KOLVOLO-270383 format. One record per residue: residue number from 1; residue in three letters; x, y, z of N, C-alpha, C in turn. Coordinates in steps of 0.1 Angstrom, whole numbers. Example, Ala and Ser with C-alpha at 12.3 -4.5 7.8 and 13.67 -1.06 7.14 Angstrom:
2
seq/type/n_c1/n_c2/n_c3/ca_c1/ca_c2/ca_c3/c_c1/c_c2/c_c3
1/ALA/132/-57/78/123/-45/78/132/-33/78
2/SER/128/-22/71/137/-11/71/129/0/79
END
This chain:
277
seq/type/n_c1/n_c2/n_c3/ca_c1/ca_c2/ca_c3/c_c1/c_c2/c_c3
1/MET/209/-165/207/208/-153/198/218/-154/188
2/ILE/214/-153/175/224/-153/164/230/-139/163
3/VAL/243/-137/164/249/-124/163/259/-123/152
4/ASN/258/-112/144/267/-110/133/274/-96/136
5/GLU/287/-97/140/294/-85/142/299/-79/129
6/MET/297/-66/127/302/-61/114/315/-53/115
7/ARG/316/-45/126/328/-38/129/329/-37/144
8/GLU/341/-34/149/342/-33/163/333/-23/170
9/ASP/331/-11/162/322/-1/168/308/-1/162
10/SER/304/-12/155/291/-12/149/281/-20/157
11/PRO/268/-18/155/258/-25/162/258/-40/159
12/SER/252/-47/168/251/-62/165/237/-65/161
13/LEU/236/-75/152/223/-80/147/220/-93/154
14/GLY/208/-94/160/205/-107/166/190/-111/163
15/THR/187/-123/165/173/-128/164/167/-130/178
16/VAL/156/-124/179/149/-124/192/137/-135/192
17/GLY/138/-144/201/127/-154/202/124/-156/217
18/PRO/117/-167/220/113/-169/234/124/-170/244
19/ALA/136/-174/240/147/-176/250/153/-162/255
20/ASN/152/-152/246/159/-140/249/150/-127/249
21/LEU/137/-129/248/128/-118/247/129/-109/259
22/SER/131/-114/271/132/-106/283/145/-97/283
23/GLU/155/-103/277/168/-95/276/167/-84/265
24/CYS/161/-88/253/162/-79/242/150/-69/241
25/GLY/139/-73/246/127/-64/245/120/-66/232
26/ILE/109/-58/230/100/-60/219/104/-51/207
27/GLY/114/-43/208/118/-35/197/112/-21/196
28/CYS/99/-20/194/92/-8/191/89/1/203
29/LEU/90/-5/215/88/3/227/99/-2/237
30/SER/105/8/244/115/5/254/110/6/269
31/ASN/98/13/270/93/15/284/83/4/287
32/PRO/86/-4/297/77/-15/301/64/-10/308
33/GLU/64/3/311/52/9/318/42/13/307
34/HIS/46/14/295/36/18/284/25/8/284
35/PRO/12/12/282/1/3/282/2/-8/272
36/GLY/9/-6/261/10/-16/250/21/-26/252
37/TYR/31/-23/261/43/-31/262/40/-46/266
38/GLN/33/-47/277/30/-61/281/20/-68/272
39/SER/11/-60/266/2/-66/256/10/-72/244
40/LYS/21/-65/240/29/-70/229/37/-82/234
41/VAL/42/-82/246/49/-93/252/40/-106/251
42/GLY/28/-104/256/19/-115/256/16/-120/242
43/TRP/15/-111/233/12/-115/219/24/-122/213
44/LEU/36/-118/216/48/-125/211/49/-139/217
45/ARG/46/-140/230/47/-153/237/37/-163/230
46/GLN/26/-157/226/15/-166/219/20/-170/205
47/THR/26/-160/198/29/-163/184/43/-168/181
48/PHE/52/-169/191/65/-175/189/63/-189/184
49/ASP/53/-196/189/51/-210/184/47/-211/170
50/GLU/42/-200/164/38/-199/150/50/-195/141
51/GLY/61/-192/148/73/-188/140/76/-173/140
52/VAL/69/-165/147/72/-150/148/86/-149/154
53/ARG/94/-140/148/107/-137/153/110/-122/150
54/LEU/119/-116/158/124/-103/156/138/-103/152
55/LEU/142/-97/141/156/-94/138/159/-80/143
56/MET/169/-78/152/171/-66/159/185/-61/159
57/PHE/187/-49/156/200/-42/158/200/-35/171
58/ARG/211/-38/179/212/-31/192/226/-25/193
59/ASP/227/-14/201/240/-8/202/248/-14/214
60/GLY/259/-9/217/268/-15/227/261/-15/241
61/GLU/251/-6/243/244/-6/256/232/-14/256
62/GLY/229/-21/245/217/-30/245/205/-22/240
63/LYS/206/-10/236/194/-2/231/191/-6/217
64/THR/178/-7/214/174/-10/201/176/1/191
65/LEU/182/-2/180/184/8/169/174/6/158
66/GLY/170/-6/155/161/-10/145/157/-24/146
67/PHE/145/-28/140/141/-42/141/132/-45/129
68/LEU/131/-58/127/122/-63/116/115/-75/123
69/GLU/101/-75/122/93/-87/127/88/-95/115
70/TYR/91/-108/115/86/-116/104/79/-129/110
71/VAL/72/-136/101/64/-147/105/62/-156/92
72/PRO/61/-169/93/57/-177/82/44/-172/76
73/GLY/43/-171/63/32/-164/57/18/-170/60
74/GLU/17/-183/63/4/-188/67/-1/-183/80
75/PHE/8/-177/88/4/-171/101/5/-156/101
76/ALA/5/-150/89/6/-135/88/-7/-129/94
77/TRP/-4/-118/102/-16/-110/107/-19/-99/98
78/ARG/-22/-102/86/-26/-93/75/-35/-100/66
79/PRO/-44/-93/59/-54/-99/50/-48/-105/37
80/VAL/-39/-114/39/-32/-120/27/-32/-135/28
81/GLN/-29/-141/17/-26/-156/16/-12/-157/11
82/ALA/-3/-162/20/12/-162/17/19/-174/22
83/ALA/12/-186/21/18/-198/26/31/-201/18
84/GLY/41/-205/25/54/-209/19/64/-197/18
85/TRP/59/-185/22/67/-173/22/70/-169/36
86/LEU/81/-161/39/82/-154/51/75/-140/49
87/PHE/68/-136/59/60/-123/58/65/-113/68
88/VAL/68/-101/64/73/-90/72/61/-83/78
89/HIS/59/-83/91/49/-76/98/53/-61/99
90/CYS/66/-59/103/70/-45/106/85/-44/104
91/LEU/89/-32/99/103/-28/98/104/-14/103
92/TRP/113/-12/112/114/2/118/128/4/122
93/VAL/133/16/119/146/21/124/145/33/132
94/TYR/149/33/144/148/45/153/157/56/147
95/PRO/154/69/151/162/80/146/177/79/149
96/ARG/180/73/161/194/71/164/200/60/155
97/GLY/192/51/151/197/41/142/198/46/128
98/GLN/191/56/124/192/62/111/205/69/109
99/LYS/212/72/119/225/78/118/235/68/113
100/ILE/232/55/114/241/45/108/235/41/95
101/LYS/241/43/84/236/41/71/233/26/68
102/GLY/221/24/63/217/11/58/212/1/67
103/LEU/208/4/79/202/-6/89/190/-12/83
104/GLY/181/-5/77/169/-10/72/172/-20/61
105/SER/181/-17/52/185/-26/42/191/-39/48
106/ARG/199/-38/58/206/-49/64/195/-58/70
107/LEU/185/-52/76/175/-61/82/167/-68/72
108/LEU/164/-62/60/157/-69/50/166/-80/44
109/GLN/179/-77/42/188/-87/37/189/-99/46
110/ALA/189/-96/59/189/-107/69/177/-116/68
111/CYS/165/-109/66/153/-117/65/153/-125/52
112/VAL/158/-120/41/159/-128/29/168/-140/31
113/ASP/179/-138/38/188/-149/42/181/-159/50
114/GLU/173/-155/59/165/-165/67/156/-173/59
115/ALA/149/-166/49/140/-172/40/147/-183/32
116/ARG/159/-180/28/167/-189/20/171/-201/28
117/ARG/175/-199/41/178/-210/50/166/-219/52
118/GLN/154/-213/53/142/-221/55/136/-227/42
119/LYS/143/-224/31/138/-229/18/124/-224/15
120/ALA/121/-211/19/109/-205/16/109/-200/1
121/PHE/97/-197/-4/96/-191/-18/102/-177/-18
122/GLY/103/-170/-7/108/-157/-7/102/-149/5
123/VAL/103/-136/5/98/-127/15/88/-118/9
124/ALA/77/-116/17/66/-107/12/63/-97/24
125/ALA/57/-86/20/53/-76/30/42/-68/24
126/LEU/34/-61/33/24/-52/30/30/-38/33
127/VAL/31/-29/23/37/-16/25/27/-5/21
128/SER/30/7/24/21/18/21/29/32/21
129/ASP/24/41/13/29/55/13/24/62/25
130/GLY/13/58/31/8/65/43/13/59/56
131/PRO/7/63/67/12/58/80/11/43/82
132/PHE/22/36/84/21/21/86/34/16/92
133/MET/45/16/84/58/12/90/68/19/81
134/ALA/80/14/80/90/20/71/84/20/56
135/GLY/87/31/49/82/33/36/86/22/26
136/LYS/78/21/15/80/10/6/94/12/-2
137/GLU/99/24/-2/112/27/-10/123/18/-5
138/VAL/124/15/8/135/7/13/133/-8/8
139/PHE/121/-12/6/118/-25/0/122/-26/-14
140/LEU/118/-16/-22/120/-15/-36/135/-15/-40
141/LYS/142/-7/-32/157/-6/-35/165/-18/-31
142/ASN/158/-27/-24/165/-40/-20/159/-52/-28
143/GLY/154/-49/-39/150/-59/-49/136/-65/-47
144/PHE/127/-59/-39/113/-63/-38/106/-57/-50
145/GLN/95/-64/-54/87/-59/-65/72/-58/-60
146/VAL/65/-48/-65/51/-47/-62/43/-57/-71
147/ILE/35/-65/-65/27/-75/-74/12/-72/-73
148/ASP/8/-64/-64/-7/-61/-63/-8/-49/-54
149/GLU/-20/-42/-55/-23/-30/-48/-38/-30/-45
150/ARG/-41/-26/-32/-55/-24/-28/-55/-12/-19
151/ASP/-64/-3/-22/-65/10/-15/-51/16/-14
152/ARG/-47/19/-2/-33/26/-1/-22/16/1
153/PHE/-25/3/1/-15/-7/4/-10/-14/-9
154/GLN/3/-18/-9/9/-25/-19/15/-38/-13
155/LEU/13/-49/-21/19/-62/-17/32/-64/-25
156/VAL/43/-65/-17/56/-66/-24/63/-79/-21
157/ILE/71/-84/-30/78/-97/-27/92/-97/-32
158/TYR/100/-105/-25/114/-108/-30/114/-123/-32
159/GLN/114/-127/-45/112/-141/-48/125/-149/-48
160/LEU/126/-160/-42/138/-169/-41/136/-182/-49
161/ALA/124/-187/-50/121/-199/-56/107/-199/-63
162/SER/105/-208/-72/93/-209/-79/82/-214/-69
163/GLY/70/-207/-69/59/-211/-61/48/-201/-62
164/PRO/36/-204/-57/25/-195/-58/28/-182/-51
165/GLU/25/-171/-58/27/-158/-52/17/-155/-41
166/PRO/20/-147/-32/11/-142/-22/0/-134/-29
167/ARG/-12/-133/-22/-22/-124/-28/-31/-119/-16
168/PHE/-38/-108/-19/-47/-102/-10/-59/-111/-8
169/ARG/-65/-111/4/-78/-117/6/-88/-107/3
170/GLU/-100/-111/-1/-110/-102/-5/-118/-97/8
171/LEU/-120/-84/8/-127/-78/20/-141/-73/16
172/GLN/-145/-75/4/-158/-69/0/-170/-74/9
173/GLY/-176/-64/15/-187/-66/24/-184/-70/38
174/SER/-171/-72/41/-168/-76/55/-170/-66/66
175/ALA/-169/-53/62/-171/-42/72/-186/-41/76
176/SER/-195/-46/67/-209/-44/70/-214/-52/82
177/VAL/-207/-61/87/-211/-69/98/-208/-63/111
178/PHE/-202/-51/111/-199/-43/123/-207/-31/124
179/PRO/-219/-32/131/-228/-21/132/-223/-10/142
180/GLY/-229/2/141/-226/12/151/-212/17/150
181/LEU/-207/22/161/-193/27/162/-185/15/167
182/HIS/-175/11/160/-168/-2/163/-153/0/161
183/ILE/-145/-4/171/-130/-4/170/-125/-19/169
184/ILE/-117/-22/159/-111/-35/158/-96/-33/159
185/TYR/-90/-41/167/-75/-41/168/-69/-54/173
186/CYS/-56/-55/172/-49/-66/179/-36/-61/185
187/ALA/-30/-69/193/-18/-65/201/-6/-66/193
188/GLN/-6/-70/180/6/-71/172/13/-58/171
189/CYS/5/-47/171/11/-33/172/9/-28/186
190/PRO/19/-26/194/17/-22/208/11/-8/210
191/MET/10/0/199/4/13/201/-11/12/201
192/LEU/-17/1/197/-31/1/195/-39/-1/208
193/PRO/-35/-8/218/-43/-9/230/-46/5/237
194/LYS/-36/13/237/-38/27/243/-47/35/234
195/SER/-45/34/221/-53/42/212/-68/37/213
196/ALA/-70/24/214/-84/20/216/-90/25/229
197/ALA/-82/24/239/-87/29/252/-91/44/252
198/ASP/-82/52/245/-85/66/244/-97/69/236
199/LEU/-99/62/225/-111/64/217/-124/59/224
200/LEU/-123/49/232/-135/44/240/-138/55/250
201/GLU/-128/61/257/-130/71/267/-137/84/260
202/MET/-132/87/249/-138/99/242/-152/96/237
203/ALA/-154/84/232/-168/81/227/-178/82/239
204/ALA/-174/76/251/-183/76/262/-185/91/267
205/ALA/-175/99/266/-177/113/270/-187/120/261
206/ASN/-188/116/249/-198/122/240/-211/114/239
207/GLY/-213/105/248/-226/98/248/-227/87/237
208/LEU/-216/83/232/-216/73/221/-213/59/225
209/LYS/-221/50/221/-218/36/224/-208/31/214
210/CYS/-198/24/219/-187/19/211/-184/5/214
211/LYS/-183/-4/205/-180/-17/207/-165/-20/202
212/VAL/-158/-29/210/-144/-32/206/-143/-47/204
213/THR/-137/-50/193/-133/-64/190/-118/-65/189
214/VAL/-113/-74/197/-98/-77/198/-96/-89/190
215/LEU/-88/-88/179/-84/-99/171/-74/-108/178
216/LYS/-77/-121/180/-68/-129/188/-60/-140/180
217/THR/-63/-142/168/-56/-152/160/-52/-146/146
218/ALA/-42/-152/140/-38/-148/127/-50/-149/117
219/LEU/-58/-159/118/-69/-161/108/-79/-150/110
220/GLU/-81/-145/122/-91/-134/124/-85/-121/118
221/ALA/-72/-119/119/-66/-107/113/-66/-108/98
222/GLN/-64/-120/93/-65/-122/78/-79/-119/73
223/ASN/-89/-120/81/-103/-118/77/-108/-105/83
224/ALA/-99/-96/87/-103/-83/92/-109/-74/81
225/PRO/-118/-64/84/-125/-57/74/-116/-45/69
226/CYS/-103/-45/70/-95/-35/65/-81/-41/61
227/TYR/-74/-35/52/-62/-41/46/-50/-40/56
228/SER/-51/-31/66/-40/-31/75/-40/-44/84
229/GLY/-52/-49/86/-53/-62/93/-53/-60/108
230/VAL/-47/-50/113/-45/-49/128/-53/-38/134
231/PHE/-59/-28/126/-67/-18/132/-78/-13/123
232/GLY/-90/-11/128/-101/-5/120/-110/3/129
233/LEU/-113/15/125/-123/23/131/-135/24/122
234/LEU/-146/18/126/-158/17/117/-170/25/122
235/TRP/-178/30/114/-190/37/117/-201/32/108
236/LYS/-211/25/115/-222/19/107/-217/11/95
237/GLY/-207/3/97/-203/-6/87/-194/0/76
238/ARG/-189/12/79/-180/19/69/-167/22/76
239/LEU/-156/19/69/-143/21/75/-140/36/75
240/LEU/-137/42/87/-132/56/88/-117/57/88
241/SER/-111/47/94/-96/48/95/-90/33/96
242/ASP/-79/31/89/-72/18/91/-59/20/98
243/HIS/-58/31/105/-46/34/113/-51/41/126
244/TYR/-44/38/137/-48/44/149/-48/59/149
245/VAL/-58/65/155/-60/80/154/-59/86/168
246/SER/-55/99/168/-55/107/180/-69/110/184
247/LYS/-71/115/196/-84/120/201/-89/131/192
248/GLY/-80/140/188/-84/152/180/-89/147/166
249/ARG/-82/138/160/-86/132/147/-99/124/149
250/PHE/-101/117/160/-113/110/162/-125/119/163
251/LYS/-123/130/171/-134/140/172/-138/145/158
252/ASN/-128/148/150/-131/154/137/-138/144/128
253/LEU/-134/131/129/-141/121/121/-155/119/125
254/LEU/-158/119/138/-172/118/143/-180/130/139
255/THR/-174/142/141/-182/154/138/-186/154/123
256/LYS/-176/150/115/-178/150/100/-190/140/97
257/GLU/-189/128/103/-200/118/100/-213/123/105
258/ILE/-214/129/116/-227/133/122/-232/145/113
259/LEU/-224/154/110/-228/166/102/-233/161/88
260/ASN/-227/151/83/-231/146/70/-244/138/70
261/MET/-248/133/82/-260/125/83/-272/132/89
262/ARG/-270/143/96/-281/150/103/-289/158/93
263/GLY/-301/160/97/-310/168/89/-307/183/89
264/ARG/-312/191/80/-308/205/79/-311/213/91
265/ASN/-323/210/98/-327/217/110/-324/210/123
266/GLU/-316/200/122/-314/191/134/-301/196/141
267/SER/-301/196/154/-289/200/161/-280/188/162
268/VAL/-267/191/166/-257/180/167/-262/171/178
269/ALA/-267/176/189/-272/167/200/-283/158/196
270/GLU/-292/164/188/-303/156/183/-298/145/173
271/ALA/-288/149/165/-282/139/156/-276/128/163
272/TYR/-269/131/174/-263/120/183/-274/110/187
273/GLN/-285/115/192/-296/107/197/-302/99/185
274/ARG/-303/105/174/-309/97/163/-300/86/158
275/LEU/-287/89/157/-277/79/153/-275/68/163
276/LEU/-276/71/176/-275/61/186/-287/52/187
277/GLY/-299/58/183/-311/50/183/-311/41/171
END
């Protein structure tokens, strides 16, 4: 593990890979009993060979304060083309880490330093004003620039050398191949397996058939039908959400869709049967 001590009482910054994953953990979850923890561990074990690494700040007790997950751009689990760049999957600072000024910036600076060591064109990331990861402001104040925008997502870069810029992959029409009620997700985000299981349970309780597709490779995520790349809730080929949703939000989404599609004199129960047919 690469360690950079800043002050005697400051957190240490290290790189997490296959040799020290068991010691350092996955960053975003500390409870190994959480349904998504082991899924994330398995995903990391699979993708370490592709260059996925975690930059992690930990305190003196070994607790995670903040982390950044990056990967070579050709293996990004997002709908982008970014060969030759390092790509940030996730940047997150825990509330206890936010008491220490600048951890997010230090993580981004460390990622840029790593890109420089690897002689990459620079660092790229997908950011959003909505629910996703750390807000885009921390990227912009650290020298990243917005180069493209799709829906609620922006593609930002910190360029180190001349080379082809990253770009979004086209999604036009890709959602139409997923009929009925469909959940698409991957284990890159450990919150998603539990969310998918909760939505499946609720769909079954309402008599709804729901299909699940688990994305297992970076290429599959790059060709996902939503710009988040890691989660999509679709209804008859239309994207309802690109971020995992609670049971209450899921119920509201389904009710809204059914009410919009049912006939004026048709009951909700009859609408369910018509839509399922």
